[in-house]
C-alpha positions as CSV (number, residue, x, y, z in Angstrom):
1,M,105.4,88.7,130.9
2,K,105.2,84.8,131.2
3,N,101.9,84.7,128.6
4,T,104.1,87.0,126.2
5,K,106.9,84.9,126.4
6,R,104.5,81.8,125.6
7,F,102.9,83.9,122.9
8,I,106.0,84.6,121.0
9,F,106.7,80.9,120.9
10,L,103.8,79.6,120.0
11,L,104.3,82.1,117.0
12,I,107.5,80.9,115.7
13,F,106.3,77.4,116.4
14,I,103.7,77.9,113.6
15,V,105.7,80.2,111.1
16,S,108.5,78.0,111.7
17,G,106.9,74.2,111.4
18,F,103.2,72.7,112.4
19,G,101.6,75.7,111.2
20,S,103.8,77.2,108.5
21,Q,102.9,74.1,106.2
22,A,99.1,74.7,106.9
23,I,99.8,78.3,105.6
24,L,101.8,77.1,102.7
25,N,99.3,74.1,101.5
26,L,96.6,76.6,102.0
27,Q,98.3,79.3,100.0
28,T,99.7,77.0,97.2
29,T,96.5,75.2,96.8
30,D,95.1,76.3,93.3
31,S,91.4,76.9,94.7
32,T,90.0,76.0,91.2
33,A,91.6,72.5,91.7
34,Y,89.7,71.9,95.3
35,V,86.4,73.7,95.1
36,D,85.3,73.3,91.3
37,L,83.8,69.5,91.9
38,F,81.8,70.6,95.2
39,A,80.6,73.7,93.9
40,S,77.7,72.9,92.0
41,D,74.4,70.8,93.0
42,T,73.7,70.0,89.1
43,P,74.5,65.7,89.1
44,L,77.2,65.0,86.9
45,Q,76.0,63.0,84.2
46,I,79.3,59.9,83.8
47,E,80.0,57.3,81.7
48,L,82.3,54.5,83.3
49,N,83.9,51.6,81.2
50,C,85.2,49.0,82.7
51,N,85.5,45.1,83.3
52,F,83.0,45.6,86.4
53,V,83.2,41.4,86.2
54,K,86.7,41.4,87.6
55,L,86.5,44.8,89.4
56,L,83.6,43.9,91.6
57,D,84.9,40.4,92.5
58,D,88.2,42.5,93.8
59,I,87.1,42.0,97.2
60,S,89.9,40.5,98.9
61,E,92.4,42.4,101.2
62,N,95.4,42.5,98.3
63,R,92.7,44.4,96.2
64,K,94.2,46.4,93.8
65,Y,93.1,48.9,91.4
66,H,91.3,48.1,87.8
67,D,91.7,50.5,84.6
68,A,88.8,51.9,83.2
69,K,87.1,55.1,80.8
70,L,85.4,58.1,82.3
71,S,83.5,60.6,80.8
72,V,81.2,63.3,82.0
73,S,78.3,64.8,79.2
74,N,77.8,68.1,81.7
75,P,78.1,70.7,79.4
76,T,79.8,72.9,82.1
77,C,82.3,70.5,83.0
78,N,84.9,70.9,79.9
79,F,85.5,67.4,79.7
80,H,87.2,64.6,77.8
81,D,87.3,60.9,77.9
82,M,90.5,60.4,80.5
83,N,91.9,57.1,81.5
84,V,90.8,56.3,85.6
85,K,91.8,53.6,88.2
86,L,89.1,51.8,90.0
87,R,89.2,49.7,93.0
88,T,86.7,48.4,95.6
89,R,86.7,50.1,99.3
90,G,84.8,50.1,102.2
91,H,84.4,47.2,105.4
92,F,80.9,46.3,105.9
93,R,79.5,47.3,102.6
94,L,82.2,45.4,100.7
95,R,80.8,42.2,102.0
96,K,78.8,40.4,98.8
97,Q,76.2,39.6,101.2
98,T,75.5,43.5,102.1
99,C,76.1,44.5,98.5
100,D,76.6,43.3,95.4
101,F,77.6,46.9,94.2
102,P,80.2,47.9,96.7
103,P,82.1,51.7,97.3
104,L,84.4,52.7,95.0
105,K,87.4,54.5,95.0
106,F,88.7,56.8,92.2
107,K,92.3,57.3,91.3
108,F,92.8,60.0,89.2
109,Q,96.3,60.8,86.8
110,S,97.1,64.6,86.5
111,D,97.9,64.8,82.9
112,E,94.6,63.7,82.3
113,T,92.3,65.8,84.7
114,Q,93.7,69.3,83.5
115,G,91.1,71.7,82.3
116,T,88.2,69.3,83.6
117,I,86.0,69.1,86.8
118,F,88.2,66.6,88.8
119,H,91.5,68.8,88.1
120,G,94.1,68.5,91.1
121,Q,92.3,65.6,92.2
122,D,94.1,62.4,93.1
123,K,92.1,60.4,95.1
124,L,88.1,60.3,95.8
125,K,85.6,58.2,97.8
126,Y,82.7,57.5,96.1
127,V,79.2,55.7,97.4
128,S,77.0,53.6,95.3
129,H,73.7,52.5,95.3
130,C,74.9,49.2,96.3
131,Q,72.2,46.9,94.9
132,N,71.7,46.4,91.6
133,Y,68.3,45.0,91.7
134,K,66.5,46.6,94.8
135,K,65.4,50.2,94.2
136,D,65.3,51.1,98.2
137,Y,68.7,50.7,98.4
138,E,69.6,53.4,95.5
139,L,66.8,55.9,97.4
140,H,68.9,55.3,100.4
141,T,72.2,56.5,98.8
142,L,70.1,59.9,97.8
143,E,69.0,59.9,101.3
144,E,72.6,59.4,102.5
145,F,74.3,62.1,100.4
146,L,71.4,64.4,101.5
147,I,72.8,64.0,105.2
148,Y,75.9,65.3,104.1
149,R,74.3,68.1,102.6
150,M,72.4,69.0,105.8
151,Y,75.5,69.2,107.8
152,N,76.5,71.3,105.3
153,L,74.3,73.5,106.4
154,F,75.6,73.6,110.0
155,T,79.2,74.3,110.1
156,D,82.4,74.0,107.8
157,Y,84.0,70.9,109.9
158,S,82.3,69.1,107.3
159,Y,82.6,67.1,104.4
160,R,81.5,68.3,100.7
161,V,79.9,65.9,98.6
162,R,78.8,65.9,94.7
163,L,75.6,64.0,93.5
164,A,76.4,61.8,90.4
165,Q,74.6,59.6,87.6
166,V,76.5,56.9,86.5
167,N,76.0,54.8,83.6
168,F,78.3,51.6,83.8
169,I,79.2,50.3,81.2
170,G,80.3,46.9,81.3
171,S,83.8,45.7,79.0
172,D,82.1,43.6,76.0
173,K,79.3,47.2,76.1
174,Q,76.6,44.8,76.5
175,D,76.0,44.8,80.2
176,T,74.8,48.6,81.6
177,L,73.6,49.4,84.8
178,L,72.4,53.6,85.7
179,R,72.5,54.6,89.1
180,Y,72.5,57.8,91.3
181,G,75.6,57.8,94.2
182,F,78.1,60.8,95.0
183,F,81.7,61.3,95.3
184,I,83.1,62.4,99.2
185,E,85.3,65.3,99.3
186,D,89.0,64.2,99.5
187,R,90.5,64.1,103.3
188,S,93.4,66.4,103.1
189,Q,91.2,68.8,100.8
190,M,88.8,69.3,103.4
191,A,91.4,69.8,105.8
192,N,93.3,72.3,103.4
193,R,89.6,74.2,103.1
194,I,89.5,74.4,107.1
195,G,93.1,75.0,108.0
196,R,93.8,71.9,110.0
197,Q,95.9,69.0,110.0
198,V,94.5,65.5,110.2
199,L,95.2,63.7,113.7
200,K,96.0,60.3,114.0
201,F,95.3,59.9,117.7
202,R,93.1,57.4,119.3
203,N,91.5,57.9,122.7
204,I,90.6,61.3,122.3
205,K,87.4,62.3,124.9
206,Q,84.5,64.4,123.1
207,F,85.2,66.8,125.8
208,Q,88.6,67.2,125.0
209,I,86.4,68.5,121.7
210,L,86.2,72.2,120.7
211,R,82.6,72.5,122.7
212,K,80.4,73.8,119.7
213,N,81.5,71.6,117.7
214,I,81.2,68.5,119.5
215,L,78.0,69.9,120.6
216,V,76.5,70.3,117.0
217,L,77.6,67.6,116.2
218,S,76.4,65.1,118.7
219,L,73.1,67.2,118.2
220,F,72.9,66.2,114.3
221,Q,73.5,62.7,114.8
222,C,70.7,62.6,117.5
223,M,68.3,64.2,114.9
224,I,69.2,61.8,112.4
225,G,69.6,58.7,114.6
226,N,72.8,57.4,114.0
227,C,74.2,56.3,116.5
228,D,77.3,54.5,114.5
229,W,79.9,56.7,115.8
230,D,82.9,57.2,118.1
231,V,85.2,59.8,118.7
232,S,87.5,57.8,121.1
233,R,87.8,54.9,118.7
234,L,87.8,57.7,115.5
235,H,85.1,55.2,114.3
236,N,83.1,57.6,111.6
237,I,85.4,60.5,113.0
238,D,88.2,62.6,111.6
239,L,89.7,64.8,114.1
240,L,91.5,67.7,112.4
241,S,93.6,70.4,114.8
242,V,95.3,74.0,114.0
243,N,98.9,72.4,115.9
244,E,99.1,70.6,119.2
245,H,98.3,73.6,121.1
246,S,94.7,73.8,119.8
247,L,91.7,71.7,120.7
248,P,90.6,69.6,118.1
249,V,87.7,69.6,116.2
250,A,85.3,66.6,114.6
251,V,84.1,65.9,111.3
252,P,81.5,62.7,111.2
253,Y,81.2,60.7,107.7
254,D,79.2,57.6,106.6
255,F,75.6,58.3,108.0
256,D,74.6,55.1,106.2
257,W,73.3,53.4,109.4
258,S,70.9,56.0,110.4
259,A,67.6,55.5,111.7
260,I,66.1,58.7,109.3
261,I,67.0,56.3,106.6
262,G,66.2,52.4,108.1
263,H,68.9,50.8,105.8
264,E,67.7,46.9,106.0
265,Y,71.5,45.7,106.0
266,F,72.1,47.6,109.5
267,V,73.7,45.5,112.1
268,P,74.5,46.9,115.6
269,D,78.0,47.1,116.7
270,P,78.9,45.7,120.2
271,Q,81.7,47.9,120.7
272,I,79.8,51.5,119.4
273,D,76.0,50.9,120.7
274,L,74.2,47.6,121.0
275,N,71.1,48.7,121.2
276,S,71.1,51.4,119.1
277,K,69.6,50.1,115.9
278,Y,66.8,52.6,114.4
279,K,66.8,54.6,117.9
280,R,67.9,57.9,117.8
281,R,69.7,58.4,121.1
282,Y,72.0,61.6,122.4
283,K,76.1,59.8,122.8
284,S,77.5,63.2,124.6
285,Y,77.9,64.3,127.6
286,K,75.5,67.0,129.7
287,W,76.4,70.3,129.2
288,S,75.6,73.5,130.7
289,D,72.2,74.6,129.7
290,E,73.6,78.0,128.4
291,E,75.4,75.7,125.8
292,F,72.8,73.9,124.9
293,E,70.5,76.6,124.7
294,D,72.9,78.1,121.8
295,A,72.9,74.9,120.2
296,F,69.3,74.8,120.2
297,S,69.0,78.0,118.7
298,S,71.5,77.4,116.1
299,F,68.8,73.9,115.1
300,H,66.0,76.3,114.7
301,E,68.1,79.1,113.2
302,R,68.3,76.6,110.5
303,R,65.1,74.6,110.3
304,G,63.6,76.4,107.4
305,E,66.6,75.5,105.2
306,L,66.8,72.2,106.3
307,M,63.2,71.2,105.6
308,N,63.6,73.3,102.1
309,L,66.9,71.6,101.4
310,V,64.7,68.3,102.3
311,T,61.4,69.4,99.8
312,D,63.3,70.5,97.0
313,F,65.4,67.5,96.1
314,T,63.4,65.7,93.7
315,F,65.4,63.1,93.1
316,L,64.0,61.1,95.7
317,E,60.9,59.9,95.7
318,K,58.1,61.9,97.5
319,E,57.4,59.7,100.1
320,N,61.3,59.5,101.1
321,R,61.0,63.3,101.4
322,L,58.0,62.8,103.6
323,K,60.0,60.2,105.7
324,L,62.8,61.9,106.2
325,L,60.7,65.4,106.7
326,A,58.6,63.7,109.5
327,Y,61.3,62.4,111.4
328,I,63.6,65.7,111.6
329,S,60.4,67.5,112.7
330,E,60.2,64.8,115.8
331,F,63.4,66.3,116.9
332,Y,62.4,69.5,117.4
333,D,59.7,68.9,118.5
334,L,61.8,67.0,120.7
335,I,64.0,70.3,121.6
336,S,61.3,72.5,121.7
337,S,60.0,71.1,124.9
338,K,62.4,71.6,128.3
339,D,60.5,68.3,129.8
340,D,61.4,66.1,126.6
341,V,64.7,67.7,127.1
342,K,65.3,66.6,130.2
343,N,63.8,63.5,130.8
344,Y,64.4,62.1,126.9
345,L,67.7,63.9,125.7
346,L,69.4,64.4,129.0
347,K,68.2,61.8,130.9
348,N,71.5,59.1,129.4
349,A,73.5,61.8,128.8
350,R,77.5,61.4,130.4
351,K,78.8,63.5,133.4
352,I,81.1,65.5,132.6
353,P,85.0,64.6,134.5
354,T,85.5,67.2,137.3
355,N,89.8,66.7,136.5
356,Y,89.9,66.6,132.7
């Protein structure tokens, strides 16, 4: 009887409150507005006109949006020139000594986007090439894009991305720069897509996350050699939940400090992992043998897709693709050896509290 009453209470709560809003959001979301941009693997061919001198110099705490004009030449995008607004964004990559071309945020106007590939978009993060005159930086940006795509293979609890080759044109029409970068799915749209709401709670521990989700996430981060994440501090992690009674899921982002990339600007964060530079480390708990076996099986099942994704990504130079393949293969060798799993993966794994 108590279980029945509790079920009825939860049902009323979901329908009348938090849950009804989530359901309403999903029902009223125009699927073409939120899916089309990220439904294709074809890179967008974009021209972006702006006063980039003023834009790129605007990196203060009070930075503002700058007027720009955007056009897409892909024939399938049904596109016309549109007015957009741009501002610089980021933290570490916003610094001049790190990037002379920082990440951007695009702000769209609904009346301008009607019928285009950006229909339904409001604000979008864009990851840039970072350095104008260092080729490795553009290649590293492509590698980070590919990491997002790799994680998409393992779970829907992930951000989708869209590659773009942008021709940045200065306001005087004299200075132009053609570089690859990528758009990242909006957080609220990602939450709607997976039927959850974004949580802002800090100090949530990994053992309070949906187990399969956090295990795949932590193993994936280990596979790419990324230590720059922390659930309890919401560092490069978003938490989402159906309601306050359900276990949250974690969605990672920002993979640029991964050892698989090897960015020269990597600076270990003492609050995250002081000894993490270019290292593959498992930053989670010692779950049950059965849970690890299920997770390992999931990785083995996707190995072919993973390798093909890298091999077929010809926007990257062959040397870079071989580097990624070799680093991933090392991880598969690790999880295929019981001794390596015990001595390397689990040796420093944290113990699960008995009273959580």
